[in-house]
N, C-alpha and C positions, 0 to 999 in steps of 0.2 A: 694321311691315310694309311694302315698299312693293311694289305690284304693278306687275310691267312694263307700260312702254306698249305693247309689241308684243300680250301678251295681252290688254288691253283693245280694242286695235285689232280682235284677232281675234274677241273676244266680241261686238263690235257688229256684224262683219261677219256673223256665224253668227245671231245673235239677229233675230226677226222682230219690229220694234218694233209692226206693226198686230195682231200676237197678242197680245202683252206688254200692249198699252193696252186691247185689245179685251176682255181679262177684266175689266176695270173699267168701261169706257165702251161704250156701245151706238153701235157705227161702221156708216156705212153708205156705200156706193161712191159717188164724185162726182167722175167724169174720173179721172185719173190718182191722186187720193190719196182718203182716206177722210175723213168728216166727223162730227163727233157734238158733244153738248151738253160743255162745258167742266167736267171735274170740279173744276178750281181757282177757280172762281166761279159763283154764280148766273147762269142767261141761259136764255132760251126757245127761241131759234132756234139753232141750231149754227154756232159759229165756230172750234170746235178741229179742227184740221187734220193727219192723220197720211199722212206720205209713206215708201209703200214702198219707192221708190226712193232717196230720201235718207235711209231709217232715222231720220226724225225728226218731232217731233210741234210745233205751234206754234198758239197762241191769237191770233187777231185781235183777241179782246175784250179781255183782260189783259194779253197779252204774254209769257206763260210758254211756255216752249220747251224742247226738249233731246232726248235719245237714250233708249234704252230703260234704260240704268241711271240716267239722272236721273228717268225717270219713277217710278222704285222708289222713289228716294229722296224725291221731293217727294210723292207720292202715298200711299206704306205707309210715310212717315217712317224709312226705313234710312238708316243711316249709308254713307258710301262703300263701304268695305270688305264691309260685310253686303250690300249691294246687289249688288256683283260676285259674292260668293258665291252668293247666291239664284240671279241670273241663271246665272252657271255651272253651278250644280247643275241648273237644268231643262234644260240643254242637253248635261248629262253631261260638263262641262270640270272639270278640275282645277285649280284656281288656284296658278298657281307664288309663291314666295315667294323673290325673288332675294335680300335682305338677310338671311334669316335663316339660323342654323346648323342642321347636319341634328337637333340637341338641340331646337331651338326648334320646328323644322317638327312634330317628331314631338309635341313637347307640345300646340303648337297644333290638329293634327289628333285629338289625342287629348281636348283639351278640347271643340272642334267635336262628337267623336262622344258624349261624355258628356252635351253638351247635347240632342243629338238622343235619344238614349235616354232620358234624365228625363223630355222631353217625351212618349215614347210612352207611359212609364210614368205619366205623370199624363192622358193622353189615355185611357188605359184605365180608371183609375180612375175618369175623368168619366164613363166609358160606364156604367159600373157603377152610379155614382149615380144616373143619369138612368134607368135599370131599375128602381132601389127607388123611386124616387119613384111611377112608376106603380103601384107594391104597396103604398104608404104611405096610407091613408087621412088618417092626422093631417097628414103633412105637405103634402097635397094642400089640406086644408080649411084649413089656415093660409095658403096661398097665394092661395086664394079669397077668405079673409077679406080680404087686402091687397088684393083687385080685381086680382091678375095673372092674365091669361088664359092659357089652354094655348099659343096662338099666341106670346106674349112669352116664356114660360117655355123653349118651343123655341127661340126665337131667341137668348136668351143661357145655353141649355145649361144650367138650372137642374137639380139633381138634389136627391138624400137621403141622407145617410149614416146608417145603421141605428145602433141603440142598442148592439150589442154590442162587446167590446172588442177581438174580432180577426174583422171582418165580411171585412175584405179578404183573409183567408185563402181566403175561396173563389173570388175573384178573380185571386190570383195563387200558384198551386200552392206556390212557393219562397218561403214568408212570410219566410224568413231573408235575401233577397237583400239585399245591403246598399244595393241602388237606393232601396228602399221608404223606408229611413231618411234617404237622402240626399236624396231628392225632397221632404221633409217628410211623407210619408203616415202614416208609422208612428215611432213613438217608443221609444227601446232605453231602459228604465231601466238602474239600477245592479244590477249583479250581486250576487247573495247569496254568502256564503261558503260556498265549495263548489260553489255552482251556476252556472246560466249569466242571463244579463242576461235580464229580462222585456219583449217586446216588444208594443205595443198601439197600435190606431189612434188617431191623433190626432184624427181627427173622427169623433163620435158622437151620435146623435140631432141632427142639423143639416141645415136646408135649406143645399145647396151651390150656391155661385156661383161657376163657373171664372173665372179670371182670364187673357186670353189676351195674349199681344203683339202687334205691329202686323200681324204674317204671319198672325195666328188660331190660332197654336199655342196650347196651354194649358201656362202655366208656374207655376200654383200655385193656390189654392183660398181662397174666403171661407167661414165656416159660421156660420150665423146659429142660435140654440136657438129652439124653438117657442114656448116659454114665457117666464119671467123670468129665468132662470139666470144666473149670472155665468160667463165672461164673456159678454155677448149677442153679440158678433161675435170670431170666431176666424181669423187668417189663416194661410197657411202661413209658415214661417220662411223665412229667408233662405237661397237655396241657390244654386248655379252658374246658374240659369236666371231667378232670380227676386229681385227688391230693392226692396221696397215703397216706397222712396224715390225710385225712377225710373219705376214701372209705375203706370197710371191703369186703375181698371176699368171697363168698357164703353168704352175708348179704340176697339177694332179694330171694334164695332160701330156709332159714332158716328162713324167717318170721314166718310162720304159726308153725314151730316146737318150737319156744320159748314158744310161748303159750301154746302147747300142753304139752311139757317138764317140762313148769315152769322156765325155764333159757335160758339163752344164755352162750356156752362154747367158748370162745377165745383161739385159737391156735396160732402157729407162722408159718405154711406152707399150702399151696395148698393142697398137698397131705394127708395132717392132716383132712382138709376138706372133701375132698372126700371119703378117707377109713372110717371115722367115720359116714358118711352118709350111707356109702355101709353097714357097721356093726352095724346099731341100733340107731346112735345118729346125726341125721339131724338137730340138732338145733347148730353144728359148724360155726363158721367163723374164716377168720384168718386177722391178718396185712399184709401188702401188703411190704414185707421188711424193715418194719421201726417200732421203739418202738411204743407202744399204746400211742395214745395221747387222750388228754382229749377232743378233736373234735370226736374221735373213741367210748368214755365211754358215750358221749351224746348222741349220733346215736343209741347205743344201749338201753339208757334209754327210748327211743321214742317206743319201743316195748316191755318191759320187765322189771319187776323189781329186777330181780336177774342176776349176772353176775358171773361166774368163768373162772378166767384165768388158762389156762393150760398151764404149761412150762416143758422142760427138767429139771431134777434135778439136771444138772452139773452145772458150776459156769457162763457160758452163761447164761442159764436159768434163773438162780437168779437174773443177773443184768436186764434181761427183766422184770422180775417180780416187781422188784424194779423202774424199769419206770412206769409200768403199775400203780403201788401203786400211784406214784406221779399224774399220771393222772386221777385215780379215786377219790382220797381224796373229792376233793371238790363236788361229786356227791352223796357221801356216807350218805344220808340222814337216818331217823329213820326208815323208811318204806323199804328201799331198802336192799339187800344183797349182797355182793360182798366177793368173795373168790379166792383164791390161791391153784391151785393144782400142786403139784410136784411130777413128774413121777421118777423113779429110774435115775441115771445118765445114763445108757446104752441105755435109750429107749427115742423114742417120743410117741404121741398117737398112732400113726398107727402102731408102730412095738409092741406096749405093748399089745393093744385090739389082735392081731393077736396071740401073744405069751400066753395070760392069759384069754383073752375071753372077750364078753363085761360085764359079772357079774362083773366081777374084776374091771373092768375100772368103772362102775358104783359105786362099794364101796368106789373106791378112790375119786371120785367127791361128793360123800356124806360126807367123810372124810375130805375134802378141807378146808385148814385153812383161818378162818375168815379174814376180813381186820384186826379188832382191834386186833388180835394176831399178825399176819405179820408185823402190824406196829410197835410194840412193839419189835419183834424180830430184825426189822430193825433197831430201835434206839440203843438198847443195843448190838447190832454186835460189836465186838472188844472192849467193855468196861469191865473192870474187878470190877464188883458189890460189891465185898467184900471191896474194899476201896472207900472212901469219892471222891476221884477225878473220880474213876470210874463211880461212881453214877451220879455225875455233868456231867459228859460228855454224859452218857446215857440220862441225861434230857435235855441238850443242843440240842444233836440229835433230840428228841423226839418234842421240841418246835415246828418248822416248819410245822411238819407232822401234829400234834396235831392242830394247827393254821389253816390249810386249811381244816379241816372238818368243815361241816355246824353245826350251833348251832342246839342242840337235848341232849337227852337223852344217846346218843351213845358217843358224845364228852364229856359230864359229867362224865360219866362212865371211860372212857380212861382218863380224868385226875385224877381221883381217884388211878388207878391202876398204872398211870406213878408216882405218888406223893407215893405211897406204896414202888415202887422199890427205888425210889430216897432217900426215909427213912424221907420224909417231909410230914407235913399235907396236905391234898388236898386245905385248903384254903390259906396254906403259898405257895404252887407251885402257885397256882391261882395269888396270889399276886405278886410271883417273876416274873411271865410269863406278867401279863397285870395288874400292878398296876394303880388302879383306881383313877383318878383325883378328886378331890374335885368338886361336879358341885354346883352350887348354887339352893335354892329351886326353884320348878317349880311355875308359876303364878296359880292364883285362876283358877281351872279348869271350863271347859266348860261341857255340858252334854256328850259330845263325849269321853271327857278325863277323866272324873270319874271312868271308870271303869277300867282304868289302873292302879288309885291309889288303887282301891280295889283290886288289884290282887298283890299288894304288899305284900310280907311276913314279918313276924315280923322283920326277921335279916335284911330285906332291911330297914324297919323303923328303928331299932337299930342301922344302920350305918350311915344313915342321921342324926339320934339324936346325935349322936357322933360327927359329923362333926359340928354340930351347938354347942356343948359344946366346943369343938376345937376353934371356932371362938368366943367365948363369946358373943354368940348373946343374946340379952335381952330376957327377958322370956316372953313378950307380942308377940315379933315375933316369938319363938319357937312354943308358944300357937297356933298362925295364922298358922304355917305351918302345925304342928300335927293335926289342924283341918282339914285339906285335906283330911284324912281319911273317915270323913263323912262330904262330901259337901255341903255347902248350896246352894240352888238354883240359877242356873247361872244367873250373871247379863246379860242385855241386852249387847252385843257388841257393840263398838263406831262405830256411822254413820251408825247404822241399820244393819252392817253385818250379815250375818246370818253364826255361825260356823256349822260345821258339827255334825249330831246328831245320824245317824243311822249306824248300823255295816258295811253296804256296804261304807259308808264313811269313817270309820276307816280303813278300810281294802285298800281303794285306797290310802289314805294317807301312810300307811305301806310299800306298795308296790311300789309306786311312790318313797319314800325316802330312799328306800332300793331295788331296781329292782334286784339284785342278788336273793332274794328270790324266784323270781317268779319261778326259774328254778328249785329249792328245792323242790316246791310244788307237790302233786300228780296229775295224770290225772283229777281223779274226782274233784280234788278242783280247777283245771284250769278251767273245765267244769263248776262248780257252779257259780265263777266269771264271766266266759264269757257270761252265759246264763242268768244273772241278769236282770231284765227289765230296759229299758230306757237307758239314757247315762252311767251308771255304767256298764252295759253288754258289752256297744259299746267301754268305755275307756280299759276295761280289754281284749276285743278281739283285738283291737288296741296295746296296749303293749305287747301282744303274738307274733302279727305279727311284731313288732320290734323286739323283742328278734331272731326270727328266721332270719330276714332280716340282722340285724346289730350286734347281742350280747348284752351284758349288755351296757346300757348307763346312764350316770349319769343324774339327774334331769335337769341341763342347757340343755342336747342335747334334752331330751326328749320335755321340754318345749318347744323348736323352732320346734318340729315336729308336736305340738298339734294345732299350729295356723291356725284356719280357720274352724278347724274340730267342730262338733256338739257339742261334749263333752269337748271343751277346759274350758268353763267357771266351770265346774264341778272339772276337775284337777286343775284349779289355786285355786279354793276354799278351796279344802281340802289341799293343800300345802301352805295356807296362814296360818301364827301362829296368837295368841291372840293381838299380838303387831301390827299386820298388815304386818309384814315382811315375806319372803319368809322361809320355814320350812327348805330347802336344804336336802342334802344326810346325811344318819345317819352313823355314823363310830365310831369304836371301841365297847365302852361297850353298848353306846347308839343302834349301831346296832344290838347287842344281845339282847337287851332288847327289840327292835322292833321286832325282829323274834318270840321271845316267845310270845309279845301280839298279834301278826299276828295270830299264830298259835292258840290260845284261841279264839279270834273272829270266826277263820274259823270252829272252832269246833261246837259253837253254831248256826252259818249259816248252816253248814252242818246238826246239829240235826234237824234246822227248816225243812229242805228240806226232809228229811226222815219221818219227821211227816206228812208233806204235802201228800207223796207218800203213808204213811199208809193209810190216810184218803181216797185217790183214790183206794186204795186196798180193804177196807171195803167196798167202795160204789159200787163195783165191784162183791162182793161176790155172789150176787145171780144170776148173769148172767155170771161169769167165774169161772170155779172149780178150777183154780189155783191160786185165789186171796188171801185166805186162807193163801196159803203157801209163797206167795210174802210177805203177813202182818208179817208171822213168822219171815222171814228171814230179813225184815227192822227192826223188834223189838230187834233181836238178835245184829244187827248193832249199833243200838241205845243204848241198854245197854252197848255195849263194849265201844263206844264214850263218855256216862256218866261217866262210870271207869275211863275214860283216863283224864277226866277234873278235875281240882285242886279244892278242896274245897273253895279256896281262891278266884276262879273266878265266883261265884253263882251268883254275881249282875251284871254280864256282860250282 
């Protein structure tokens, strides 16, 4: 679904960003703007500014910024389309769907209505369960025995489902309503011959934990027995509003605590989340009776850059941690932290913290195993490293894990560590795992591709020169290729076609040809690209919305989605090669090179942005007492950024 840009503009113009942000952040008037503590990073003095005239928010501490839609996406974890619908609903606007047929629009409207209706049914059941809890001494005693206070029970909306088979009949007068079955509250049995199908409550004699989405809407339940009956936990089934492979218990309640504590703590059970919140760790969430999935990890990284998985120390806990490792690898970028906490085998987080206290648990969290170490531990498990066979087996185990990591410093360091354990050189192992196929020389560069050549290391040039030697190329041809190091002025492209010349063009080409890299970028870089002026910003904003709606798509699919959009010509231009043919998707070593090039280009673009913000701060020194402090913070960030840039990229 493509939402017209004109509607987005109308929505932003009508929405009050101060009102939207003010629902989540305490704001105070400060001159023409409003200031508050940034909800995206921990701070003690306010650096988060919201402008009612520009309809924009910006943090001078962490750099995050955007409009009302961006705030809902970043703070509430919504996708682009979901945020637009949510904001439009708040202002009574109907979201148009330009590229949808009348049938598709009707179907989408029906689906949204059904989801809203199912959430209303579940909310009504949740309220009934909460009322029942107040009248159920056995359930109250159970919660008290687990150390759950009334305040925490209220915070999480905990209730109780009575033991009767049809208790919900007193809540819903039409017990035969199909919505009760579709929401997972009622089970419809097989119809007996000549009779009607029997209907009965799914949850009976259980403490009830409502499962909420990021907007706080009830989408399902988890129920726990009061004794030792089986199954101990029972979840709602898959429904149009609930999928256990994508949802996390306690996420709605823990969002703000992620930022306050600096990390998300992932556990295995409802009671772990509730007990940890009770005892000083409100940043805990739990998977819903399933292994941690990539969707879970992706959702968590919308709110924080640091995740700690907490598991029991027994064999089952180790297996769960191994599955979590698989789900987390593709999101382990250089700016994120992923750790694994293993408690003693006889404890879960709830029992451990009650026996040893919050400080002891905090120490366990601080000493949790980093992803890099756990990856190597998983690879070497069962391998005898004193033998060549054992070392080869370990390397074979490590290869798929290492390959799943995104390109970056972490991946390179791990290659060196694995190579040392395998008693191989880093280059040897790299060649063994990903032998580089010879590539022909690149065509004469345009201005856009010149920085790519200048960023090549001496090792890169040596390997390419060797390739020419092996192919017995003529000396004149080799000389022509080596002159690429200092490219001549670009020739006019055939047919008068203009090739990309700006960093924004290069970034667009690299993201469109390798869209998986978009997920690996930080929130700050997303905002930088989406806020570029003109077609570039619109293109990146559209690409971001496509990722939220459809996941990673190849260029061919993105090309079809671009038809008729204002920035279609820009996208086609940057994805057209010097020979006039399409560039296509980057693969293998080419994708790795593109990822490195993208990060170099974005580093320079970010430096330009920080420099502009410094100029604004200097201009405000006379009228704003905090302007000099902002300038110094920006200078520190620029210094850190410049130190990260390689000397070989200075000509970019």
